C-alpha positions as CSV (number, residue, x, y, z in Angstrom):
1,X,-16.3,-24.6,35.3
2,X,-13.1,-24.2,36.6
3,X,-10.7,-22.0,34.4
4,X,-7.4,-23.2,32.9
5,X,-4.3,-21.5,33.3
6,X,-3.8,-20.4,29.6
7,X,-7.9,-19.2,29.3
8,X,-9.2,-16.2,28.3
9,X,-13.3,-16.1,29.3
10,X,-14.9,-13.4,27.6
11,X,-18.7,-12.4,28.0
12,X,-20.8,-10.4,25.3
13,X,-23.3,-8.9,26.3
14,X,-24.1,-9.4,22.1
15,X,-22.1,-11.1,20.2
16,X,-21.0,-10.2,16.7
17,X,-20.4,-14.0,14.7
18,X,-19.4,-12.0,12.0
19,X,-22.7,-12.1,10.2
20,X,-25.0,-11.1,12.9
21,X,-25.9,-10.4,16.7
22,X,-26.6,-13.6,18.0
23,X,-27.5,-12.0,21.4
24,X,-25.6,-12.7,25.0
25,X,-23.0,-15.4,24.5
26,X,-19.4,-16.9,27.2
27,X,-16.4,-17.1,24.4
28,X,-14.0,-19.5,25.5
29,X,-10.6,-19.1,24.1
30,X,-7.3,-20.8,25.4
31,X,-4.1,-20.0,24.2
32,X,-4.6,-18.3,20.8
33,X,-7.7,-20.2,19.9
34,X,-11.3,-20.0,20.2
35,X,-12.4,-23.1,22.3
36,X,-15.7,-22.6,22.6
37,X,-19.2,-20.7,22.7
38,X,-21.7,-21.2,25.4
39,X,-24.8,-19.2,26.2
40,X,-24.6,-20.2,29.5
41,X,-22.7,-17.1,31.4
42,X,-19.5,-17.7,33.4
43,X,-17.3,-15.7,35.3
44,X,-15.9,-13.3,33.0
45,X,-12.4,-11.6,32.8
46,X,-14.2,-9.0,29.8
47,X,-17.7,-8.1,29.1
48,X,-19.3,-5.7,26.8
49,X,-20.3,-6.0,22.8
50,X,-17.7,-8.9,21.0
51,X,-17.1,-8.6,17.2
52,X,-14.0,-9.7,15.3
53,X,-11.4,-7.6,14.6
54,X,-11.3,-5.6,12.0
55,X,-9.0,-6.6,8.5
56,X,-8.0,-4.5,5.9
57,X,-7.3,-6.0,2.6
58,X,-5.3,-3.5,0.4
59,X,-3.1,-0.9,3.2
60,X,0.4,0.9,2.8
61,X,1.5,0.7,6.3
62,X,4.8,1.2,7.3
63,X,6.2,1.7,4.2
64,X,4.1,5.1,3.7
65,X,5.3,6.2,7.1
66,X,3.8,8.9,9.6
67,X,5.9,11.5,10.6
68,X,8.2,11.1,8.1
69,X,8.6,13.3,4.8
70,X,8.1,12.1,0.9
71,X,11.0,11.4,-0.1
72,X,11.4,8.3,2.7
73,X,8.2,6.3,2.0
74,X,9.4,3.1,0.6
75,X,5.8,2.6,-1.4
76,X,7.4,2.7,-4.9
77,X,10.3,1.5,-6.3
78,X,11.7,3.4,-9.3
79,X,13.6,1.1,-11.0
80,X,10.9,-0.9,-13.8
81,X,7.7,-1.1,-14.3
82,X,7.8,-4.8,-13.8
83,X,9.1,-5.8,-10.6
84,X,7.0,-8.8,-9.4
85,X,10.0,-10.0,-6.9
86,X,9.4,-6.9,-4.9
87,X,8.4,-7.6,-1.5
88,X,6.5,-4.7,0.5
89,X,8.2,-6.2,4.4
90,X,11.7,-5.0,2.6
91,X,10.0,-1.5,3.1
92,X,7.9,-1.6,6.4
93,X,9.4,-0.1,9.6
94,X,7.4,-1.8,12.7
95,X,8.5,1.1,15.2
96,X,5.6,3.7,12.2
97,X,3.3,5.1,15.3
98,X,0.0,4.0,12.6
99,X,0.5,0.3,13.9
100,X,0.0,1.3,17.4
101,X,-3.3,3.6,16.0
102,X,-4.7,1.2,14.1
103,X,-4.7,-1.3,16.9
104,X,-6.4,0.5,19.2
105,X,-9.1,0.6,16.7
106,X,-9.2,-2.9,16.3
107,X,-7.6,-2.7,12.9
108,X,-5.5,-6.3,13.7
109,X,-4.5,-7.3,9.9
110,X,-3.4,-5.3,6.7
111,X,-3.0,-6.9,3.1
112,X,0.5,-4.3,2.8
113,X,1.3,-3.8,-1.0
114,X,3.5,-1.4,-3.4
115,X,2.3,1.5,-4.2
116,X,0.7,1.7,-7.9
117,X,3.7,3.4,-9.4
118,X,4.5,0.4,-11.4
119,X,2.4,-1.9,-14.1
120,X,3.5,-5.1,-11.7
121,X,4.5,-3.7,-8.5
122,X,5.5,-7.1,-6.8
123,X,4.1,-9.1,-4.2
124,X,1.0,-8.9,-1.3
125,X,1.6,-10.1,2.0
126,X,-1.1,-10.4,5.3
127,X,0.4,-9.2,8.3
128,X,-0.2,-8.6,11.8
129,X,-0.8,-5.1,12.5
130,X,0.1,-6.1,15.9
131,X,4.0,-7.5,15.2
132,X,6.7,-5.9,17.0
133,X,9.1,-6.7,14.2
134,X,9.2,-8.2,10.0
135,X,9.9,-11.7,12.0
136,X,6.7,-11.6,13.5
137,X,4.7,-10.0,11.5
138,X,4.1,-12.2,8.1
139,X,0.7,-14.3,8.3
140,X,-0.3,-14.8,4.3
141,X,2.0,-14.9,1.1
142,X,-1.4,-13.7,-0.7
143,X,-0.3,-12.8,-4.3
144,X,0.5,-9.9,-6.4
145,X,0.5,-6.2,-7.0
146,X,-0.5,-4.5,-10.5
147,X,-1.4,-1.1,-11.7
148,X,-3.8,0.0,-14.5
149,X,-5.2,3.3,-15.6
150,X,-3.2,6.6,-14.7
151,X,-0.4,5.6,-12.5
152,X,1.9,3.4,-14.1
153,X,1.8,5.8,-17.2
154,X,2.0,8.9,-15.1
155,X,5.5,7.0,-14.1
156,X,8.0,8.3,-17.4
157,X,10.5,9.9,-15.1
158,X,11.1,7.1,-13.5
159,X,14.2,4.5,-15.1
160,X,13.5,2.0,-17.0
161,X,11.2,1.6,-19.9
162,X,8.2,3.5,-19.2
163,X,5.2,4.3,-21.6
164,X,3.6,7.5,-21.3
165,X,0.2,5.6,-22.9
166,X,-2.2,3.5,-21.5
167,X,-2.1,1.2,-25.0
168,X,1.8,1.2,-24.7
169,X,2.0,-0.1,-20.2
170,X,-0.7,-2.7,-21.4
171,X,1.4,-3.9,-24.7
172,X,4.2,-4.0,-22.3
173,X,2.6,-5.7,-19.9
174,X,1.5,-8.8,-22.1
175,X,5.3,-8.6,-23.7
176,X,6.0,-9.2,-20.9
177,X,3.7,-11.9,-19.7
178,X,3.7,-13.7,-23.6
179,X,7.7,-13.9,-23.7
180,X,8.2,-15.8,-20.1
181,X,5.1,-17.7,-21.1
182,X,6.6,-19.1,-24.7
183,X,10.1,-19.4,-22.9
184,X,7.9,-22.1,-19.9
185,X,6.0,-23.8,-22.9
186,X,10.3,-23.8,-24.7
187,X,11.5,-25.2,-21.8
188,X,8.3,-28.2,-21.4
189,X,9.0,-28.9,-24.7
190,X,12.2,-30.2,-24.1
191,X,12.1,-31.4,-20.7
192,X,9.3,-34.0,-22.7
193,X,11.7,-35.1,-25.3
194,X,15.0,-35.6,-22.7
195,X,12.4,-37.7,-20.4
196,X,11.1,-39.6,-23.3
197,X,14.8,-40.8,-24.3
198,X,16.0,-41.5,-20.8
199,X,12.5,-43.9,-20.6
200,X,13.7,-45.3,-24.3
201,X,17.5,-46.1,-22.3
202,X,17.5,-49.3,-19.7
203,X,18.0,-47.9,-16.4
204,X,18.1,-49.2,-12.8
205,X,14.8,-47.5,-11.1
206,X,17.6,-46.1,-9.2
207,X,19.4,-43.7,-11.9
208,X,16.4,-43.6,-13.7
209,X,15.2,-41.4,-10.8
210,X,18.8,-39.5,-10.6
211,X,18.5,-37.9,-13.7
212,X,15.0,-37.5,-13.2
213,X,15.7,-34.8,-10.7
214,X,18.2,-33.8,-13.0
215,X,16.6,-32.7,-15.4
216,X,13.6,-30.9,-13.1
217,X,17.0,-29.1,-11.4
218,X,18.2,-28.3,-15.1
219,X,14.2,-26.7,-16.2
220,X,14.1,-24.8,-12.9
221,X,17.7,-23.0,-13.9
222,X,16.2,-22.2,-17.4
223,X,14.7,-18.9,-15.1
224,X,16.0,-16.2,-13.2
225,X,13.9,-15.7,-10.2
226,X,12.2,-12.1,-12.1
227,X,10.9,-15.1,-14.1
228,X,9.8,-17.5,-11.9
229,X,7.2,-14.5,-10.0
230,X,5.7,-13.7,-13.1
231,X,5.1,-17.9,-13.6
232,X,3.7,-18.1,-10.5
233,X,1.4,-15.2,-11.3
234,X,0.3,-15.9,-14.5
235,X,-0.3,-19.9,-12.7
236,X,-3.5,-19.0,-11.2
237,X,-2.5,-20.3,-7.9
238,X,-2.3,-17.1,-5.8
239,X,-4.5,-13.7,-6.3
240,X,-2.6,-10.9,-8.2
241,X,-4.2,-7.6,-6.2
242,X,-4.8,-5.4,-9.6
243,X,-5.1,-1.2,-8.9
244,X,-7.9,0.3,-11.4
245,X,-10.4,2.8,-11.1
246,X,-12.3,3.9,-13.8
247,X,-14.3,1.5,-16.2
248,X,-12.5,1.4,-19.3
249,X,-9.4,0.0,-17.4
250,X,-11.8,-2.2,-15.7
251,X,-13.3,-3.8,-18.6
252,X,-9.3,-4.5,-19.8
253,X,-8.8,-6.1,-17.2
254,X,-12.1,-8.0,-17.4
255,X,-10.6,-9.4,-21.3
256,X,-6.6,-9.8,-19.1
257,X,-8.3,-12.8,-17.2
258,X,-9.8,-14.1,-19.7
259,X,-6.6,-14.0,-21.8
260,X,-3.9,-15.2,-19.5
261,X,-6.6,-17.0,-17.0
262,X,-5.9,-15.1,-14.3
263,X,-6.5,-15.0,-10.5
264,X,-7.3,-11.4,-9.6
265,X,-9.3,-9.2,-7.3
266,X,-10.2,-5.8,-8.9
267,X,-8.8,-3.2,-6.3
268,X,-10.2,0.8,-5.7
269,X,-13.2,0.9,-8.7
270,X,-13.5,4.5,-7.1
271,X,-14.5,5.9,-11.1
272,X,-17.2,3.2,-11.4
273,X,-20.2,4.9,-11.9
274,X,-23.3,2.7,-13.7
275,X,-24.6,-0.1,-11.9
276,X,-23.7,-2.6,-15.3
277,X,-19.8,-2.6,-15.1
278,X,-19.8,-4.2,-11.7
279,X,-22.3,-7.3,-12.9
280,X,-19.6,-7.1,-15.3
281,X,-16.9,-7.6,-12.9
282,X,-19.5,-10.1,-10.6
283,X,-20.0,-11.9,-14.0
284,X,-16.0,-12.8,-14.7
285,X,-16.3,-14.0,-10.7
286,X,-13.6,-11.3,-9.7
287,X,-13.9,-9.9,-5.8
288,X,-14.0,-6.0,-5.4
289,X,-11.6,-4.5,-2.9
290,X,-13.1,-1.1,-3.1
291,X,-12.4,2.2,-1.3
292,X,-10.9,4.3,-0.1
293,X,-14.1,6.4,0.9
294,X,-13.6,9.8,2.0
295,X,-10.7,11.0,0.1
296,X,-9.5,13.4,-1.1
297,X,-10.3,13.5,-5.1
298,X,-6.8,13.6,-5.8
299,X,-7.3,13.1,-9.6
300,X,-9.1,13.4,-13.1
301,X,-9.0,9.8,-13.6
302,X,-11.4,9.7,-9.6
303,X,-13.9,12.6,-11.2
304,X,-16.8,10.3,-11.0
305,X,-15.8,9.0,-7.6
306,X,-19.1,9.1,-5.6
307,X,-20.2,8.4,-2.4
308,X,-23.4,6.5,-4.5
309,X,-22.0,4.8,-6.2
310,X,-21.8,2.9,-2.8
311,X,-25.1,1.7,-3.8
312,X,-24.9,0.0,-7.2
313,X,-22.4,-2.2,-5.9
314,X,-24.4,-3.3,-3.2
315,X,-27.3,-3.5,-6.5
316,X,-24.7,-5.2,-8.5
317,X,-24.4,-8.6,-6.3
318,X,-20.9,-8.7,-6.7
319,X,-18.6,-10.2,-4.0
320,X,-16.6,-6.8,-2.5
321,X,-15.0,-6.3,0.7
322,X,-13.6,-2.8,1.6
323,X,-10.4,-0.7,2.3
324,X,-8.7,1.8,3.6
325,X,-5.4,2.7,1.0
326,X,-3.8,3.7,4.4
327,X,-2.5,6.3,4.3
328,X,-5.0,8.2,1.3
329,X,-7.4,7.1,4.3
330,X,-6.1,6.3,7.8
331,X,-6.3,2.9,9.0
332,X,-7.6,4.0,11.8
333,X,-11.0,4.9,9.2
334,X,-11.6,1.2,8.2
335,X,-14.9,1.7,10.7
336,X,-15.9,5.1,10.0
337,X,-16.2,4.4,5.8
338,X,-18.7,1.5,6.6
339,X,-21.2,4.5,6.7
340,X,-21.2,5.2,3.0
341,X,-22.8,2.0,3.1
342,X,-24.9,2.2,5.6
343,X,-26.4,5.9,3.3
344,X,-26.9,3.4,0.5
345,X,-28.9,1.4,3.1
346,X,-26.7,-1.4,4.3
347,X,-28.0,-3.2,7.6
348,X,-25.8,-2.4,10.8
349,X,-24.5,-6.5,10.5
350,X,-23.8,-6.0,7.2
351,X,-21.5,-3.3,7.9
352,X,-19.6,-5.0,10.2
353,X,-19.6,-8.1,8.1
354,X,-17.8,-5.9,5.6
355,X,-15.2,-4.8,7.6
356,X,-14.7,-8.8,9.8
357,X,-15.7,-11.7,7.4
358,X,-15.6,-10.4,4.2
359,X,-12.8,-8.4,4.7
360,X,-11.4,-11.6,5.4
361,X,-13.2,-13.5,2.8
362,X,-11.3,-11.1,0.0
363,X,-7.7,-11.8,0.7
364,X,-8.1,-15.7,1.8
365,X,-8.4,-15.7,5.6
366,X,-11.9,-16.6,5.7
367,X,-10.6,-20.5,7.3
368,X,-9.0,-18.4,10.5
369,X,-9.7,-14.9,10.5
370,X,-13.0,-12.4,10.5
371,X,-15.9,-14.6,12.8
372,X,-16.4,-16.0,15.9
373,X,-16.9,-19.3,15.7
374,X,-15.2,-22.7,17.8
375,X,-12.0,-23.4,16.6
376,X,-10.8,-20.0,14.7
377,X,-8.3,-17.6,16.2
378,X,-8.4,-15.4,19.1
379,X,-9.1,-11.9,17.4
380,X,-11.6,-10.2,19.4
381,X,-12.6,-6.9,20.8
382,X,-14.8,-6.1,22.8
383,X,-16.7,-2.8,23.3
384,X,-17.5,-0.1,25.6
385,X,-20.6,0.6,23.3
386,X,-22.8,-0.2,19.8
387,X,-19.4,0.0,18.0
388,X,-21.0,2.0,15.0
389,X,-21.4,4.6,18.0
390,X,-19.4,7.7,16.5
391,X,-18.0,7.6,20.1
392,X,-17.7,3.9,20.5
393,X,-13.8,1.9,20.9
394,X,-12.9,-1.3,22.0
395,X,-11.9,-1.3,25.9
396,X,-10.2,-4.7,25.3
397,X,-8.6,-6.1,21.9
398,X,-7.0,-9.5,21.8
399,X,-5.2,-10.3,19.0
400,X,-4.4,-14.6,18.6
401,X,-5.5,-15.4,22.1
402,X,-3.5,-12.1,23.7
403,X,-4.5,-9.3,25.5
404,X,-2.7,-6.5,23.5
405,X,-5.1,-3.2,24.9
406,X,-7.3,-2.6,27.7
407,X,-8.7,0.6,28.7
């Protein structure tokens, strides 16, 4: 087989495909795509144990930056509790050294979100950690970020309406939802009436189409950009990533999802210490982004945040992935924090799947990343030894077909 000019050949001494180890394989990459996986050996550019690149589904990388004082962080905007239009890309500096450190550890993608000081903090974007700048960074406009529990009610010193109780914060949130939905219904009723009047007129097809277009433009102008983002979040077309720790707030999230027919994921769940709560989340069909694990217990809200909770999550049967919540634990600690699931009885394949395929699933990337299959994007790690060995590190890091690092 003659090697093509834009081709890379990686010989896996053992290939982890995102679910299990499948033995010796040859991975053929052309441009940024895996074009073949062969059993036969070919002359290879790189050789070693091969896994998919790691994915962090909940991070503030580039917003809380290494080596900068807290006053320069851009994870939380103090202007108002509800700001759905805020774009985390506008708060990221790509010269944060953490990006290169994450890439060196094999964490090539992060879902970045605003912090949790606001009940509705802004948007969620999946980015390439290996991007040189914001123009190359965005991979997916995934959804939105909300926060329940202690954090939004603790920010009373910030600007805007700031209730100091959870009941006040939740009432304010639902009032905002109800007001914009009522405005939408009123606008739809008015548009339907005007459309019916148009249909009764004897208009040429061209003039009718022109007037319908005018009606649609008139309809869209009734809403501010703030309201349009809220309606997008409420439409169920995008996921709202909801920061939540304590069990009572988790139950509120389930009721909120049902009331407004939301598409949500439950983020953290650090204080959930009963399997029943995890099972209720599963029954509500809410995926979980669990963690961070190994962080300091910094507030009363997570006083039940025991490592043993990982075993309860596993038993519940809920769909879940694993986060770092960088900088709460460092982006490079994503692989290391799988140890808590290994301690709880998860096998090594399950632990690696957690930070590859399963993390891809919880942020909507599994059709392109998280697995090593023909036709998927070639973001791969070549390891110098067993990937879960304490001393292991990638000897080659390939991001979308490009060699990002070679040791």
